[in-house]
N, C-alpha and C positions, 0 to 999 in steps of 0.2 A: 804451195803456190796456188793462188786462185786464178780464175779466168780473168784476163786483162784485155780490155778493149783499147784499140789504138785507132782513133778516128772512126769513121762510119763503116769501113769495110775490113779492117784488119783486126785480128785478135790472136791471143795466145792462151790456150787452154791445156792444162796438164793432161786432160783426158783425151785430147786430140793431137795426134802426131807428136807425142812426147813433149808437148808444150811449145813446139816450134811455131813461128809466126805463120798463120794461115789467113785465107780470106774467110770472113765470117760466114758460117753455115756450110763450109766446105772442108775438105781435107787437102785442098790445093795449097801447097807451100808458096809463100810469097817469094822466097829465094829462087824457086824454080821459074816463076813467072818473070822475075827480074833478070834471070839468066837468058830467057828467051828475048826479052827486050834488048839486052846487051848484044845478042846475036843478030839484032836488027830485024827480028820477025815482026811482021805487020800485026798491029794490035787486034785487028779483026780475026786474023788467023789464030792468035793466042786464045781469043775467046772461043773460037770454034774448037780448038784443041782441048779446051776445058769444058766442052759440051755446053757452052752458054752459062756456066755456073758463076762466071764473073763478068763484070762490065768494064767498059772503057774508063768509067769514073773510078772503079776499084783499082785498075792498073795505074791510073794517074796518081791516086793516093799513095800507092806503094812506091812509085818513083819519087814522089815528093818526100815521103818519109825517109827513104833511103838517102836522098840528097841531104836532108837535114841531119841525119845521123852522121854522114860523112863529114859535113862541115863541123858539127859539134865535137867529133872525136878525131879529126884529122891530126891534131897535135900528138896524140898518143902514138900514131903510126910514124909520124915524122921524126920522133925521138929515137926510134929503133935504128940500129945501124943497118946500112944497106947490105944485102947479101951479094956475094960475088958471083 
């Protein structure tokens, strides 16, 4: 696997965090930031938590990308039987 860029701020590099999606130039996992967004943490607090290594624009790109992925792959999850 080679380094892959996704937009301006997101990338996956097999040499960084085992190829998981991170913010470009950091080791901050996109999944971790999205979890903080889901917990309703203020974006400025998220940026502070990340020591200013990411921006509001980077968080917005991650949220937009996650939304697109959900829309594009929702059918795969809807076809699975609901767990009891």
